[in-house]
C-alpha positions as CSV (number, residue, x, y, z in Angstrom):
1,X,45.4,22.7,3.9
2,X,47.0,19.8,5.8
3,X,45.2,16.5,5.5
4,X,45.6,13.8,8.1
5,X,44.6,10.2,7.6
6,X,44.7,7.7,10.5
7,X,44.9,3.9,10.3
8,X,45.6,0.9,12.5
9,X,42.5,0.8,14.8
10,X,40.6,-2.3,15.5
11,X,39.4,-4.8,18.1
12,X,41.9,-6.1,20.6
13,X,41.7,-8.1,23.8
14,X,42.7,-6.5,27.1
15,X,46.5,-6.6,27.5
16,X,47.0,-6.5,23.7
17,X,48.7,-4.0,21.5
18,X,47.9,-1.8,18.6
19,X,49.9,0.7,16.6
20,X,48.1,3.7,15.1
21,X,49.5,5.6,12.2
22,X,48.7,9.1,11.0
23,X,49.9,10.2,7.6
24,X,50.1,13.9,6.8
25,X,49.7,15.2,3.3
26,X,53.0,16.9,3.5
27,X,56.1,17.0,5.7
28,X,55.0,19.3,8.5
29,X,56.9,18.0,11.5
30,X,59.3,20.9,11.5
31,X,56.6,23.5,12.1
32,X,53.7,21.5,13.7
33,X,53.2,19.8,17.0
34,X,51.5,16.4,16.5
35,X,49.2,14.8,18.9
36,X,46.7,12.0,19.4
37,X,43.4,12.6,21.1
38,X,40.6,10.2,21.8
39,X,36.9,10.4,22.4
40,X,34.8,7.7,24.1
41,X,31.0,7.6,23.8
42,X,29.4,10.2,26.0
43,X,32.8,11.8,27.0
44,X,34.7,14.8,25.9
45,X,37.7,14.5,23.6
46,X,40.9,14.2,25.6
47,X,44.6,14.5,24.8
48,X,46.4,11.2,24.8
49,X,49.9,12.1,23.7
50,X,51.8,15.0,21.9
51,X,55.1,15.2,20.3
52,X,56.4,18.8,19.9
53,X,58.2,19.9,16.8
54,X,61.5,20.0,18.8
55,X,60.9,16.3,19.8
56,X,59.7,16.4,23.4
57,X,56.7,14.3,24.3
58,X,53.9,14.5,26.8
59,X,51.3,11.9,27.8
60,X,48.1,11.7,29.7
61,X,48.6,10.1,33.1
62,X,46.2,7.3,32.2
63,X,48.5,6.1,29.3
64,X,52.0,6.8,30.7
65,X,54.2,3.8,30.5
66,X,51.9,2.1,28.1
67,X,51.7,4.3,25.0
68,X,54.5,5.8,22.9
69,X,54.2,8.6,20.3
70,X,56.8,8.8,17.6
71,X,57.3,10.0,14.0
72,X,59.3,8.8,11.0
73,X,60.7,12.4,10.6
74,X,58.9,12.6,7.3
75,X,55.1,12.7,7.3
76,X,53.8,9.9,9.6
77,X,53.2,10.0,13.3
78,X,52.6,6.8,15.3
79,X,51.0,5.8,18.5
80,X,52.2,2.5,19.9
81,X,49.7,1.3,22.4
82,X,50.6,-1.6,24.8
83,X,48.8,-3.2,27.7
84,X,45.5,-2.0,26.4
85,X,42.6,-1.7,28.8
86,X,38.8,-1.6,28.1
87,X,38.9,2.0,29.2
88,X,41.1,2.8,26.3
89,X,38.2,2.1,23.9
90,X,37.5,5.3,21.9
91,X,37.8,6.9,18.6
92,X,41.4,8.1,18.2
93,X,42.1,11.3,16.3
94,X,45.3,12.7,14.9
95,X,46.0,16.4,15.4
96,X,48.4,18.9,14.0
97,X,48.9,22.3,15.5
98,X,51.0,25.0,13.9
99,X,53.7,25.9,16.4
100,X,53.3,29.7,15.8
101,X,49.8,30.4,14.6
102,X,48.1,27.5,16.4
103,X,46.1,26.6,13.3
104,X,44.8,23.1,13.9
105,X,44.0,20.2,11.7
106,X,42.2,16.9,12.6
107,X,42.0,13.5,11.0
108,X,38.7,11.6,10.7
109,X,39.5,9.2,13.5
110,X,40.1,5.5,13.9
111,X,38.1,3.2,16.2
112,X,39.9,1.3,18.9
113,X,37.9,-1.3,20.9
114,X,39.4,-3.2,23.8
115,X,37.2,-6.1,24.7
116,X,37.3,-9.8,25.5
């Protein structure tokens, strides 16, 4: 059972930056794709960014050029968020998906609020 723990959320003004972290209970990056999803009130959960086990990345159109996903090659995945907008306000969840079986694990989420 993989456990994921997010941190780094908070309140930030528009145009500001935050870095989210997700620590996995073990080194899983060689066999899991890692992603960040977000869910705003009244909306469905949506994919923000993913880093595949072989290192390629994909981003939602709404965050391209502003957000960057990365790992420390051990057990932590990061989401660097720059030029934040009010519409980025949501609970951000870390996700791990096994590259072969597609077994999926979720973190509990961290709140990001962008407001002046």
